[in-house]
C-alpha positions in Angstrom: 28.8 -1.4 -48.7 25.3 -1.5 -47.5 21.8 -1.2 -48.9 21.0 2.1 -50.6 18.0 4.2 -48.9 16.3 6.7 -51.1 13.2 9.0 -49.4 11.0 11.4 -50.9 10.3 14.6 -49.0 6.4 15.9 -49.0 5.7 19.7 -48.1 5.8 23.1 -49.0 9.5 23.4 -49.5 11.3 26.9 -49.3 15.2 28.1 -49.8 17.2 31.1 -47.9 19.2 32.3 -51.0 22.2 32.6 -48.9 25.4 33.4 -50.3 26.6 30.4 -52.7 29.9 29.9 -50.9 28.4 30.0 -47.4 26.4 27.0 -48.3 27.2 23.6 -46.4 28.7 20.7 -47.7 26.4 17.6 -48.6 27.0 14.9 -45.7 29.1 12.0 -46.3 26.7 9.3 -48.1 24.1 11.9 -49.2 23.1 12.7 -52.2 20.0 15.4 -52.8 18.2 15.6 -55.5 16.1 18.8 -56.1 13.4 19.5 -58.7 13.2 23.6 -59.1 16.0 26.0 -59.2 16.5 28.7 -56.5 13.1 30.5 -55.8 11.0 28.6 -58.2 7.8 26.5 -57.8 6.9 22.8 -58.7 3.2 21.7 -59.0 1.4 19.0 -58.4 1.7 17.2 -62.0 5.5 16.5 -61.0 4.8 15.6 -57.4 1.7 13.2 -58.3 4.0 11.2 -61.1 7.4 10.9 -58.5 4.3 9.7 -55.6 3.1 7.0 -57.9 6.6 6.1 -59.3 7.8 5.3 -55.5 4.9 3.3 -54.7 6.6 0.8 -57.8 9.0 -1.2 -56.4 11.0 -2.1 -59.6 12.3 1.4 -59.7 14.4 1.1 -56.9 17.6 0.6 -59.1 16.2 4.3 -60.8 15.9 6.1 -57.2 19.2 4.7 -55.6 21.7 6.1 -58.7 20.5 8.8 -59.8 22.9 9.7 -61.3 23.3 6.9 -63.9 19.1 7.2 -64.3 19.0 10.9 -64.6 17.0 10.4 -68.0 14.5 7.9 -66.4 13.4 10.5 -63.2 13.5 13.2 -65.9 10.6 11.1 -67.7 8.7 10.6 -64.8 8.7 14.4 -63.9 7.3 14.7 -67.6 10.6 16.1 -68.9 11.4 18.6 -65.7 15.2 19.0 -65.3 16.6 17.7 -62.5 19.9 19.3 -59.9 22.1 16.5 -58.0 24.4 17.7 -54.9 26.6 14.6 -53.7 30.0 14.1 -52.7 31.7 17.2 -51.0 29.2 19.7 -53.2 27.8 22.5 -51.6 23.8 22.4 -51.7 21.1 24.9 -51.1 19.8 25.8 -47.3 16.5 24.2 -47.8 13.3 24.0 -45.5 10.4 22.1 -45.8 6.9 23.0 -44.1 5.5 18.8 -43.6 1.8 20.6 -43.5 0.9 20.0 -47.3 -2.3 21.9 -47.9 -4.1 23.6 -50.3 -6.8 25.9 -48.4 -9.7 27.8 -50.0 -12.8 29.5 -49.0 -14.6 25.8 -50.0 -12.5 23.1 -48.7 -8.6 22.3 -48.0 -6.7 19.8 -50.8 -4.5 17.6 -48.2 -1.8 14.9 -49.4 0.7 13.2 -47.1 3.3 15.2 -45.8 6.4 14.4 -44.3 9.7 12.0 -45.2 8.9 8.6 -46.7 11.1 5.5 -47.3 11.1 3.8 -50.7 8.9 1.8 -51.6 5.9 3.8 -50.9 2.8 2.2 -50.1 0.3 2.9 -52.6 -2.7 2.4 -50.9 -1.5 4.4 -48.3 -1.2 7.5 -50.4 -4.6 6.7 -52.1 -6.5 9.1 -49.2 -9.0 10.4 -51.8 -11.6 9.3 -54.7 -11.1 9.7 -58.3 -10.1 7.7 -61.4 -6.2 8.2 -61.4 -3.5 7.8 -59.2 -3.0 11.6 -59.0 -6.8 12.3 -58.1 -6.7 10.0 -55.2 -3.9 11.2 -53.4 -5.5 14.4 -52.3 -8.0 14.5 -50.1 -10.5 17.7 -49.5 -11.4 18.0 -45.5 -13.2 20.8 -44.1 -12.1 24.9 -44.9 -10.4 27.0 -42.4 -10.0 30.5 -42.6 -7.4 31.2 -39.7 -8.9 28.9 -37.2 -9.2 25.1 -37.4 -12.7 24.5 -36.1 -11.5 22.2 -33.6 -8.3 21.2 -32.3 -5.3 19.4 -34.4 -5.2 16.9 -34.6 -9.0 16.2 -33.5 -9.9 18.3 -37.1 -7.6 16.4 -39.1 -6.8 12.7 -39.0 -2.9 13.3 -38.0 -2.7 9.3 -38.8 -4.3 9.4 -42.5 -1.3 12.3 -43.3 1.4 11.3 -41.4 1.3 7.5 -41.0 4.5 5.9 -42.0 6.6 9.2 -41.8 10.0 9.3 -40.4 10.2 12.8 -40.2 7.5 13.9 -38.5 6.1 11.2 -37.0 2.2 10.2 -36.0 3.4 10.7 -32.4 5.5 14.0 -32.9 2.6 15.5 -34.7 0.0 14.5 -32.5 1.8 16.5 -29.4 0.8 19.7 -31.3 -2.6 20.6 -29.8 -3.6 23.6 -31.7 -6.6 25.5 -33.1 -4.2 27.5 -35.4 -2.9 26.7 -39.0 0.1 28.6 -38.4 1.2 27.3 -34.7 0.9 23.8 -36.4 3.2 24.8 -39.4 5.9 26.4 -37.8 6.1 23.5 -35.6 6.3 21.2 -38.6 8.5 23.6 -40.3 12.2 21.6 -40.5 15.3 22.0 -42.1 17.1 19.5 -44.6 19.9 19.0 -42.1 17.9 17.7 -39.7 16.1 15.5 -42.0 19.4 14.1 -42.9 20.7 13.9 -39.6 17.7 11.4 -38.4 17.6 9.2 -41.4 21.3 9.2 -42.2 22.9 8.0 -45.7 20.7 8.0 -48.5 19.3 9.7 -51.7 16.9 12.4 -50.7 14.4 13.8 -53.6 13.4 17.1 -53.0 10.9 17.9 -55.5 8.8 20.2 -54.2 9.2 24.6 -54.4 12.2 26.1 -53.6 10.5 29.4 -53.0 10.8 32.1 -50.0 7.8 33.7 -49.1 4.8 35.6 -50.5 3.5 38.9 -49.6 1.6 41.1 -52.2 1.7 42.3 -55.9 4.8 44.0 -57.5 3.0 47.1 -58.1 1.1 47.1 -54.3 3.8 47.0 -52.9 5.9 49.4 -54.5 2.9 51.6 -54.1 3.1 50.6 -50.4 6.7 51.9 -50.2 6.2 55.3 -52.1 3.3 56.6 -50.5 2.6 55.6 -47.2 3.6 54.2 -44.0 2.7 50.8 -43.7 4.8 48.3 -42.3 4.9 46.7 -45.4 7.3 48.8 -46.9 9.6 47.7 -44.5 9.4 43.7 -45.5 11.1 42.6 -48.3 9.1 41.1 -51.2 9.3 37.7 -52.5 6.3 36.5 -53.8 5.3 33.4 -55.5 7.1 33.5 -58.4 9.7 35.7 -57.0 12.3 35.4 -59.7 9.7 37.0 -61.9 8.1 39.9 -59.8 12.0 41.0 -58.7 13.1 42.3 -62.2 9.3 43.9 -62.1 10.3 45.8 -59.2 13.5 47.1 -59.7 12.1 49.7 -62.8 8.8 50.2 -61.1 11.0 51.7 -58.1 13.1 53.5 -60.4 10.3 55.0 -62.7 8.3 56.4 -59.1 11.3 57.0 -57.0 11.7 60.7 -58.3 7.7 61.6 -57.5 7.8 59.8 -53.7 7.0 61.6 -50.9 10.0 63.1 -49.5 9.8 60.9 -46.0 9.8 57.9 -48.2 12.1 58.1 -50.5 15.3 57.1 -48.6 13.3 53.8 -48.1 12.6 53.3 -51.3 16.2 53.9 -52.6 17.5 51.4 -50.2 14.8 48.6 -50.9 15.6 48.9 -54.7 19.6 48.6 -54.0 18.7 45.3 -52.1 16.5 44.3 -54.5 19.3 44.7 -57.2 21.6 42.7 -54.8 19.3 40.0 -54.4 18.2 39.4 -57.6 22.4 39.4 -58.5 22.7 37.1 -56.1 19.8 34.3 -57.2 21.4 34.7 -60.6 25.0 33.9 -58.8 23.7 31.1 -57.3 22.3 29.7 -60.5 25.2 30.0 -62.4 27.2 28.6 -59.6 25.2 25.6 -59.2 25.0 24.8 -62.9 28.7 25.3 -63.0 29.1 22.7 -59.7 26.6 20.2 -61.9 28.8 20.1 -64.9 31.8 19.6 -63.1 30.4 17.0 -61.1 29.3 15.5 -65.1 32.5 15.9 -66.0 34.6 13.9 -62.9 31.6 11.3 -63.3 32.4 10.8 -67.2 36.2 10.7 -66.1 35.6 7.8 -63.7 33.6 5.7 -65.3 36.5 5.9 -68.8 
């Protein structure tokens, strides 16, 4: 058996909540570790802790064997539980937009993005200023509101953000010349399946969000559905805390459908039914994932004895 490689994926994560039984089986030799559950978010604290732990060579045995060292990884992640997919288990349909930015009107906060092999170079990841490791991995660059002031990668140092990333590489990113952040981000949206294919067997840590997309607040969205012909009313609502918003939208629709404009009432009923089904699907995905994880634990214990 050859040496095990461990990889850390950094970007804005998302999930397509497909039917559980439509998921693919984990490729041979691949183990996938996620932090968030379906439709949940991850936060800076956990990502920072994982990046710092990935810089310490003594942690290799921990990251190469997440089954045996799950407790150690949970401690690294500030007590947050992880979910491990391996063998021929079905795994979630995940993508990652590998341009890890948090834009505001004042500036844009960045950290390194891409696919990185253990161990990480601590100096390479400490791009910014601060007194702690977590503060130093963030870099503040010029703000943008819809457009970069110069063409990418001239405006943002692609080597700074992607140096040593296996996918995408600096060369991959430098081929994208644009002033439109949305164009750049679309080009850097990568399916985890493609990362498995590129990097091969190993343990992959997806310690980022598993959100869907964001649109507007539940109340505003329901008002749009019930009162106007905006295109917004035809779009499924997912929201940043999607799993929390959907239960709020269903009763809002139920309460207001009877008073809706007759023109829009059929659409409101159709969307209400869609949300009921989607909410049920998310809950089934979670239950099936938990059953699969528990079944894996039972098999592991049996093998060890």
